[in-house]
N, C-alpha and C positions, 0 to 999 in steps of 0.2 A: 504494500499499499504505499503511495506516495504522500509524502507530508507537504505541508503548506511552505515551508522553507525549501523543499526539494522543487516544488512548483515555481517559487521565485527564482530560484537559481536557473531553471530551465527558461523561464521568461527573459531573463537577462541575458541568455545565450541566443536569443533570436534577434536578428538585424532589426535596427529601428524601423526601417522601411516596411519589413514584414509585420512588425507590431501595428504600425499605422494602418496597413491594408486589414489587419484583423479587426482594428477599431471600426474602420469604415464598415466592414462587413457586419460587425456587431450592431451598429446602429440601424442597418437595413434587415438584418436576418439573424438574430441572435443564435438561433439553433444551428445554422450553418457555420457560424463562427466557433461554436462549441465543438463542432465536429471537426473543423479545421485545426483547432488546437490540440485535439486528441491525436490528428495525424501528425502534426508537428513533433509532437511528444514521441509518437511511435518511431519517427525518423531517427530521434536521438535515443532511441532505446528505453523509453519511459512509457510504462502502461498506465493509461488514464481513461477513465469514464467520462462521458459528459456530465454526469451528476457530480463527480469529484470537481471537475473543471468549474461548474457553476457555483459549488461551495467555496473553492480557493477564491474565485473573483468576488463573491459577496463578502468574504471576510477581508480581502484586500480593499474593497469599497469602504466598508465600514471603518477600517483603519486609516482611511483617506490617503491610500497610497497611489491614487490615480490623478492627484491634483496636479501633477507636473505634466500632464499630457498636452502637448501643443496641437491645436486642431487647424486644418487647412480649411480653406474657403468652403470646399464642398462639404466637408463634415459640419462646420459651423451653420450652413444653410439647411442641411439635414436636421440638425438639433433644433434649430429655430423653427423649422416646420415650414420654411418658405422656399420659393424658387423664383427666380427673376422672370417676369413676364407671364407668371401663372397665378390665377387667383386661388387662394387657399379655400379649402371646402369649409372652413370654420369662418369665414368672413361674412 
């Protein structure tokens, strides 16, 4: 069974651009991002389930470990719920 510290070490070994891609995927399709994280872990010889990934991410979020993530313009728009030239369904 993988521990939270092992998960953090694994995360640190993933290149920043891959982490950014995972974050973008997470904002659009969380389940797909969990599966991709499981695949990345397997490529490094670590066995994880999507449930373990969810639990680790939840704990890290509660510990405010994601406050340092810089967002690009696309991610900011996705989070803000807007897109240029299109009317939001909530307006």
